[in-house]
C-alpha positions as CSV (number, residue, x, y, z in Angstrom):
1,M,7.0,11.7,15.8
2,A,3.9,13.6,14.6
3,L,3.9,17.3,14.0
4,A,2.3,19.6,16.6
5,T,-1.4,20.3,16.3
6,S,-1.0,23.7,18.0
7,V,1.8,26.2,18.6
8,P,4.7,26.1,19.4
9,I,6.1,24.4,16.3
10,S,9.7,24.7,15.2
11,L,11.5,24.5,11.8
12,T,13.5,21.5,13.2
13,D,10.2,19.7,13.9
14,V,9.1,20.2,10.3
15,R,12.4,19.2,8.8
16,D,12.6,16.0,10.9
17,F,9.0,15.1,10.2
18,Y,9.5,15.2,6.4
19,G,12.7,13.3,6.6
20,L,15.1,16.1,5.7
21,S,18.4,17.0,7.2
22,G,20.8,19.9,7.6
23,S,19.9,23.5,6.7
24,I,16.5,23.9,5.0
25,N,14.6,26.7,3.4
26,M,10.9,26.8,4.0
27,T,10.4,27.9,0.4
28,N,11.4,24.4,-0.6
29,L,8.7,22.9,1.6
30,H,5.6,23.8,-0.3
31,K,2.9,21.1,-0.6
32,G,4.1,18.6,-3.2
33,E,7.8,19.3,-2.6
34,N,10.3,17.2,-0.7
35,N,7.8,14.7,0.5
36,V,5.4,17.3,1.8
37,A,2.3,15.3,0.8
38,N,-0.3,16.7,-1.6
39,P,-3.4,14.5,-1.8
40,A,-4.0,15.8,-5.3
41,D,-0.9,13.9,-6.4
42,H,-2.7,10.7,-5.5
43,A,-6.2,11.5,-7.0
44,V,-8.0,9.1,-9.2
45,S,-6.7,8.8,-12.7
46,G,-7.8,7.2,-16.0
47,S,-11.2,6.0,-17.0
48,A,-13.5,4.3,-14.4
49,I,-13.5,0.5,-14.7
50,S,-16.9,-1.2,-14.6
51,N,-17.4,-4.1,-12.3
52,S,-16.5,-7.3,-14.1
53,N,-19.8,-9.0,-13.5
54,G,-21.8,-6.1,-14.7
55,S,-23.3,-5.1,-11.4
56,T,-23.3,-1.6,-10.0
57,L,-20.6,-0.6,-7.5
58,P,-21.5,2.3,-5.0
59,F,-19.1,4.6,-6.9
60,D,-16.6,4.5,-9.8
61,M,-13.4,2.5,-9.4
62,Y,-10.2,3.4,-11.2
63,P,-7.0,1.7,-12.3
64,N,-4.9,3.8,-9.9
65,G,-5.8,4.9,-6.5
66,G,-7.8,7.8,-5.2
67,V,-7.3,9.2,-1.7
68,S,-9.6,8.0,1.1
69,P,-12.3,10.6,2.0
70,S,-10.8,11.4,5.4
71,F,-7.5,12.5,3.8
72,T,-8.5,14.5,0.7
73,S,-7.9,17.8,2.7
74,A,-4.7,16.7,4.3
75,N,-2.1,19.5,4.5
76,S,-4.8,21.9,3.3
77,N,-3.1,24.9,5.0
78,I,0.3,24.3,3.3
79,P,0.5,26.3,0.1
80,T,1.9,24.9,-3.1
81,S,3.8,28.1,-3.9
82,G,4.5,31.6,-2.5
83,S,4.9,32.6,1.1
84,I,4.6,30.1,3.9
85,D,4.4,30.1,7.7
86,L,5.5,27.6,10.3
87,T,1.9,27.4,11.6
88,D,0.9,26.2,8.1
89,Y,2.4,22.8,9.1
90,L,0.3,22.3,12.2
91,N,-1.4,18.9,12.0
92,G,0.7,18.0,9.0
93,H,0.7,14.7,7.0
94,R,3.6,13.0,5.3
95,I,3.9,10.2,2.8
96,V,5.2,6.7,3.9
97,N,5.4,3.5,2.0
98,P,4.1,0.7,4.3
99,T,4.6,-3.0,3.8
100,V,3.3,-6.1,5.7
101,S,5.6,-8.7,7.2
102,N,5.3,-11.8,9.4
103,V,2.6,-13.0,7.0
104,A,1.4,-16.5,7.9
105,L,-1.5,-18.7,7.1
106,I,-3.4,-19.5,10.3
107,Q,-6.1,-21.7,8.9
108,Q,-7.8,-22.5,5.6
109,A,-10.5,-25.0,4.8
110,G,-13.0,-25.9,2.0
111,S,-13.2,-27.8,-1.2
112,A,-10.5,-27.3,-3.8
113,S,-11.5,-24.2,-5.8
114,Y,-11.0,-22.5,-9.1
115,W,-7.8,-21.1,-7.7
116,A,-6.2,-24.5,-7.1
117,G,-2.8,-24.8,-8.8
118,T,-2.2,-21.1,-9.2
119,T,1.1,-19.6,-8.1
120,A,-0.7,-17.7,-5.3
121,T,-1.6,-20.1,-2.5
122,A,-2.9,-23.7,-3.0
123,N,-6.7,-24.1,-2.9
124,K,-9.8,-22.9,-1.2
125,G,-9.0,-19.3,-2.3
126,F,-5.6,-17.7,-1.8
127,Y,-3.7,-15.1,0.1
128,I,-1.0,-12.9,-1.5
129,S,0.9,-9.9,-0.1
130,N,3.1,-6.8,-0.8
131,Y,2.0,-5.9,-4.3
132,S,2.9,-9.3,-5.9
133,A,1.3,-9.7,-9.3
134,F,-1.5,-12.3,-9.3
135,G,-0.1,-15.5,-10.7
136,G,-0.9,-16.3,-14.3
137,T,-2.5,-12.9,-15.2
138,S,-1.5,-9.5,-16.3
139,Y,-2.9,-7.8,-13.1
140,Q,-0.2,-5.6,-11.6
141,D,0.2,-5.1,-7.9
142,Y,-2.9,-7.2,-7.4
143,A,-2.3,-8.0,-3.8
144,Q,-2.0,-4.4,-2.6
145,L,-0.7,-4.8,1.0
146,L,-2.6,-8.1,1.6
147,T,-5.4,-9.9,-0.1
148,V,-7.2,-12.8,1.6
149,T,-9.9,-14.8,-0.2
150,A,-12.3,-17.7,0.2
151,S,-13.7,-19.5,-2.8
152,A,-16.6,-21.9,-2.4
153,I,-17.5,-24.1,-5.4
154,A,-21.0,-24.5,-6.8
155,G,-23.2,-27.5,-5.9
156,G,-24.7,-28.0,-2.5
157,T,-23.7,-26.0,0.5
158,T,-19.9,-25.6,0.6
159,T,-18.1,-23.4,3.2
160,S,-14.6,-22.1,2.6
161,Y,-12.5,-19.9,4.8
162,T,-9.0,-18.4,5.1
163,E,-7.3,-16.7,8.0
164,V,-4.0,-14.9,7.7
165,E,-1.8,-13.2,10.4
166,F,0.6,-10.3,9.7
167,T,2.1,-7.0,11.0
168,V,2.2,-3.6,9.3
169,S,5.3,-1.5,9.1
170,H,3.7,1.9,9.8
171,T,1.0,3.1,12.2
172,G,-1.8,4.8,10.2
173,T,-5.2,4.6,8.6
174,Y,-5.4,1.9,6.0
175,I,-8.2,0.9,3.6
176,L,-10.1,-2.4,3.8
177,Q,-12.1,-3.7,0.9
178,A,-14.7,-6.4,1.5
179,N,-16.1,-7.8,-1.7
180,H,-18.5,-10.7,-2.1
181,T,-19.4,-11.8,-5.6
182,G,-21.6,-14.6,-7.1
183,Y,-25.0,-15.3,-8.5
184,E,-26.9,-16.7,-5.5
185,T,-28.3,-15.7,-2.1
186,N,-25.6,-16.9,0.3
187,G,-23.4,-14.6,2.3
188,A,-19.8,-14.1,3.5
189,Y,-18.2,-13.1,6.8
190,F,-15.2,-10.8,7.1
191,F,-13.3,-9.7,10.1
192,I,-10.0,-8.1,11.2
193,Q,-8.6,-8.5,14.7
194,G,-5.6,-7.4,16.7
195,R,-3.6,-9.9,18.8
196,S,-1.2,-9.5,21.7
197,G,1.4,-11.6,19.9
198,S,1.8,-14.3,17.2
199,G,0.2,-17.7,17.2
200,N,-3.0,-19.1,18.6
201,S,-2.0,-18.6,22.2
202,A,-2.1,-14.8,21.9
203,S,-5.1,-13.0,23.3
204,V,-7.2,-10.4,21.4
205,D,-5.8,-6.9,21.5
206,N,-7.8,-4.3,19.6
207,S,-6.4,-1.3,21.5
208,N,-5.6,1.8,19.4
209,M,-7.4,0.2,16.5
210,S,-10.7,1.3,14.9
211,M,-12.7,0.8,11.7
212,T,-15.1,3.2,9.9
213,L,-17.4,2.2,7.1
214,R,-16.9,4.7,4.2
215,E,-18.8,3.2,1.3
216,S,-21.3,0.4,1.2
217,G,-22.8,-1.4,-1.8
218,G,-25.2,-3.9,-0.2
219,G,-25.3,-6.1,2.9
220,T,-25.4,-5.1,6.5
221,N,-23.0,-5.0,9.4
222,A,-23.8,-7.3,12.3
223,V,-22.2,-9.2,15.1
224,A,-21.4,-12.7,13.9
225,T,-22.4,-15.5,16.3
226,S,-21.7,-18.5,14.1
227,S,-19.7,-21.3,15.8
228,S,-17.8,-21.7,12.5
229,L,-15.9,-18.5,13.2
230,P,-12.7,-18.4,15.2
231,S,-13.0,-17.3,18.9
232,G,-12.4,-13.7,19.9
233,V,-13.9,-10.4,19.0
234,G,-13.4,-8.3,15.9
235,L,-12.6,-4.7,15.7
236,S,-14.7,-2.4,18.0
237,G,-16.4,-5.6,19.4
238,E,-17.8,-6.3,15.9
239,Y,-17.5,-8.7,13.1
240,F,-18.8,-7.3,9.9
241,L,-21.2,-9.6,8.2
242,E,-22.0,-9.6,4.5
243,S,-25.6,-10.8,4.8
244,G,-28.9,-9.7,6.3
245,N,-30.4,-10.6,9.7
246,N,-27.3,-12.5,10.8
247,T,-27.9,-15.4,8.3
248,F,-26.6,-16.3,4.9
249,N,-29.4,-14.7,2.9
250,A,-28.0,-11.6,1.3
251,S,-28.5,-10.7,-2.3
252,L,-25.2,-10.5,-4.2
253,P,-22.8,-8.9,-5.0
254,Q,-21.9,-6.9,-2.0
255,F,-19.0,-4.4,-1.7
256,K,-17.7,-2.3,1.3
257,L,-14.8,0.0,1.9
258,Y,-13.6,0.8,5.4
259,E,-11.0,3.1,6.9
260,C,-9.1,1.1,9.5
261,V,-6.5,2.4,12.0
262,L,-3.7,-0.2,12.6
263,P,-0.7,0.2,14.8
264,A,2.8,-0.8,13.6
265,G,4.2,-4.1,14.9
266,R,0.8,-5.4,16.3
267,Y,-0.1,-8.9,15.1
268,I,-3.3,-8.6,13.0
269,R,-5.6,-11.3,11.8
270,M,-7.7,-11.1,8.6
271,Y,-10.4,-13.7,8.2
272,V,-12.9,-14.3,5.3
273,L,-15.5,-17.0,5.0
274,S,-17.7,-17.8,2.0
275,T,-20.6,-20.2,1.6
276,S,-21.9,-21.5,-1.7
277,G,-25.3,-22.9,-2.8
278,S,-26.4,-23.7,-6.3
279,D,-23.8,-21.3,-7.7
280,G,-20.2,-20.5,-6.6
281,S,-19.4,-17.9,-4.0
282,Y,-16.2,-15.9,-3.9
283,A,-15.2,-13.4,-1.2
284,L,-12.2,-11.1,-1.3
285,F,-10.8,-9.1,1.7
286,Q,-8.1,-6.6,0.8
287,L,-5.8,-4.3,2.9
288,R,-4.5,-1.3,1.0
289,T,-3.1,2.2,1.6
290,N,-5.3,5.2,2.0
291,C,-4.0,6.5,-1.4
292,N,-5.6,3.4,-3.1
293,F,-9.2,4.0,-1.9
294,Q,-10.9,3.7,-5.3
295,R,-8.6,1.2,-6.9
296,H,-10.4,-1.5,-8.8
297,P,-9.3,-5.0,-7.9
298,N,-9.1,-6.0,-11.5
299,S,-6.8,-3.2,-12.5
300,T,-3.9,-4.0,-14.9
301,T,-2.2,-0.7,-14.1
302,S,0.5,-0.7,-11.5
303,T,0.0,1.7,-8.6
304,T,1.8,3.3,-5.7
305,N,2.2,2.1,-2.2
306,A,2.1,5.7,-0.9
307,M,0.1,6.4,2.3
308,L,-0.8,9.7,4.1
309,T,0.0,9.6,7.8
310,Q,0.6,11.9,10.7
311,S,2.8,9.4,12.5
């Protein structure tokens, strides 16, 4: 249960929220102690990693993390030392370690791609979950919570797509990275969607879900109308589309980061579609915690699965 946002608030509320038991002393509950979250503990670290294809990202990306913009001031009223008041804990955040489960491939299509034969998932791109290392490389925790990709080979117009279903263990604000790379002028679709249950008979259910664009490095958001997309409506009645004017004509690469509220236990769908032309087209859609906001996808440094939440 979340902490109160206004008085009254009790010491028992604070103790239980931070997962403690028995007699406690408030002087042991400074920010950064006993799971009382301090966003500074999850700040960016190390040198910024440049984008592998030499293009410019909207801001620096790092080997390990960085707290999402909406959470940099979490627990700002809780001191790191000295005297402390119960009211300092109003609207408090704690650290959880979410995972995804019930991960299932719903559909996947396209020509065999560069990724065929890897230990990830067959061809046409791949999906991989819960911090598994990417097969055959030194990348650590590559998957974050869930990575879904589509890879369209060069030569002619080739469409590749992947759709994966899953549930999250904790309600909270997650990070979505949508990344489309290549050297051509075709686009990619990405969407995330809540469902009333598992399987294709379940209806769309986006209640208590939301999505906010935090950083954009090209492309536009638009409602997708292509018949090649699955039926239903994306979050907030919107698919997000990595191209201009609702057609495959965006300049590449494109990169977006979203904050996305997801409820625990709800079946969620992530879908990515990529279309090639004279050159190959690769699209990556990644779900990560809000303490991994500025993590570069090609990091070889392991990272934490910590997430700030009020739930």
